[in-house]
C-alpha positions in Angstrom: -3.2 -21.1 -41.2 -3.5 -17.3 -41.7 -2.2 -14.8 -39.3 -4.6 -12.9 -37.0 -5.4 -9.4 -38.1 -4.3 -8.1 -34.7 -1.4 -8.3 -32.2 -2.0 -8.9 -28.5 -0.4 -6.3 -26.3 -1.3 -6.9 -22.6 -4.1 -7.7 -20.3 -6.7 -4.9 -20.6 -9.0 -5.9 -17.7 -10.3 -8.8 -15.6 -13.9 -9.1 -14.3 -14.6 -10.6 -10.8 -18.1 -11.5 -9.8 -18.4 -10.6 -6.1 -20.5 -11.5 -3.1 -19.4 -8.8 -0.7 -18.6 -5.6 -2.6 -17.5 -3.4 0.4 -14.9 -5.9 1.5 -13.6 -6.4 -2.1 -13.4 -2.6 -2.7 -11.5 -2.2 0.6 -9.0 -4.9 -0.4 -8.3 -3.8 -3.9 -8.3 0.0 -3.0 -6.7 -0.1 0.4 -4.5 -3.2 0.4 -3.4 -3.4 -3.2 -3.5 0.3 -4.0 -5.9 0.3 -7.0 -7.8 3.5 -7.6 -11.5 3.8 -8.5 -11.8 4.6 -12.2 -15.6 4.4 -12.9 -18.7 3.4 -11.0 -21.8 2.4 -12.8 -24.1 1.4 -9.9 -27.2 1.2 -12.2 -25.8 -1.9 -13.8 -23.6 -3.1 -11.0 -20.1 -2.4 -12.4 -17.1 -1.0 -10.4 -14.0 -0.4 -12.4 -10.6 -0.1 -10.6 -7.4 1.0 -12.1 -4.4 -1.4 -11.5 -1.5 0.2 -13.3 -2.3 0.1 -17.1 -5.1 -2.5 -16.5 -8.5 -2.5 -14.9 -10.0 -4.9 -12.4 -13.8 -4.8 -12.7 -16.0 -5.9 -9.7 -19.5 -7.0 -10.5 -21.7 -7.7 -7.5 -24.0 -10.8 -7.9 -27.1 -8.8 -6.9 -26.6 -6.2 -9.6 -27.9 -6.2 -13.2 -24.7 -7.6 -14.7 -24.2 -10.0 -11.8 -27.6 -11.6 -12.1 -27.0 -12.3 -15.7 -23.9 -14.5 -14.9 -25.6 -17.2 -12.9 -24.1 -18.8 -9.7 -21.3 -16.9 -8.1 -18.1 -17.9 -6.4 -18.2 -20.2 -3.4 -16.3 -22.8 -1.4 -16.2 -25.3 -4.3 -15.5 -23.0 -7.2 -14.2 -19.6 -8.3 -14.7 -17.6 -11.4 -10.9 -17.0 -11.8 -7.9 -19.2 -11.0 -5.7 -16.3 -10.1 -4.8 -12.7 -11.1 -1.2 -11.8 -11.6 -0.2 -8.2 -11.0 3.3 -7.1 -12.0 4.9 -4.9 -9.3 7.9 -2.6 -9.2 10.1 -2.6 -6.1 9.6 -6.2 -5.2 11.0 -6.8 -1.7 9.4 -9.9 -0.3 10.0 -9.1 3.4 8.6 -5.6 3.0 5.6 -6.9 1.0 4.9 -9.6 3.6 5.2 -7.1 6.5 2.8 -4.7 4.7 0.2 -7.4 3.8 0.3 -8.9 7.3 -0.3 -5.4 8.8 -3.3 -5.1 6.5 -4.7 -8.5 7.7 -4.3 -10.1 4.2 -4.1 -13.8 3.9 -0.7 -14.6 2.4 0.2 -17.7 0.5 3.4 -19.2 -0.9 6.2 -17.3 -2.5 8.7 -18.5 -5.1 10.2 -18.0 -8.5 7.7 -18.3 -11.2 7.5 -17.7 -14.9 5.4 -14.8 -16.2 5.0 -12.5 -19.2 8.4 -10.9 -18.6 10.2 -14.2 -17.7 11.2 -16.0 -14.5 11.2 -14.0 -11.3 10.0 -13.7 -7.7 6.3 -13.8 -6.8 4.1 -14.0 -3.8 0.5 -15.3 -3.6 -2.2 -13.7 -1.4 -6.0 -13.9 -1.3 -8.7 -11.4 -1.5 -11.7 -11.5 0.9 -13.6 -14.0 -1.4 -10.6 -16.4 -1.8 -9.5 -15.2 -5.2 -5.7 -15.8 -5.5 -3.6 -12.8 -6.4 0.0 -13.1 -7.5 2.3 -10.2 -7.0 5.0 -10.7 -9.6 8.4 -9.0 -9.4 10.8 -8.3 -12.3 12.5 -11.1 -14.1 15.7 -12.4 -12.5 18.8 -11.4 -14.4 
């Protein structure tokens, strides 16, 4: 088997198809601290900066959204979960902050990720997409 003519570096972006754009923008901008990078309303694409990566939101009623068929619902999601590496992982402080923001918080624990085994906490965006906040690897 021949080697690929490229080397993978990191996740560049993810795309979430969304039902309620305002609530999703509020969550990613005001709860997780993303910033708006680009907005292309004519095709229905909202690109948010998450560190060195992007999270793209595509409303179902926009040009791109209509091309993708059925959207997320109670029986299915377009993504299992999104893992965002974070600096300054303090679970108590993170839980307190998320609770004050009204975010739905899930389980925490030690999980394996791109940088190794370390602490993480699950939470959910307004459409039920699971987000994992991943701390640095345990030493």
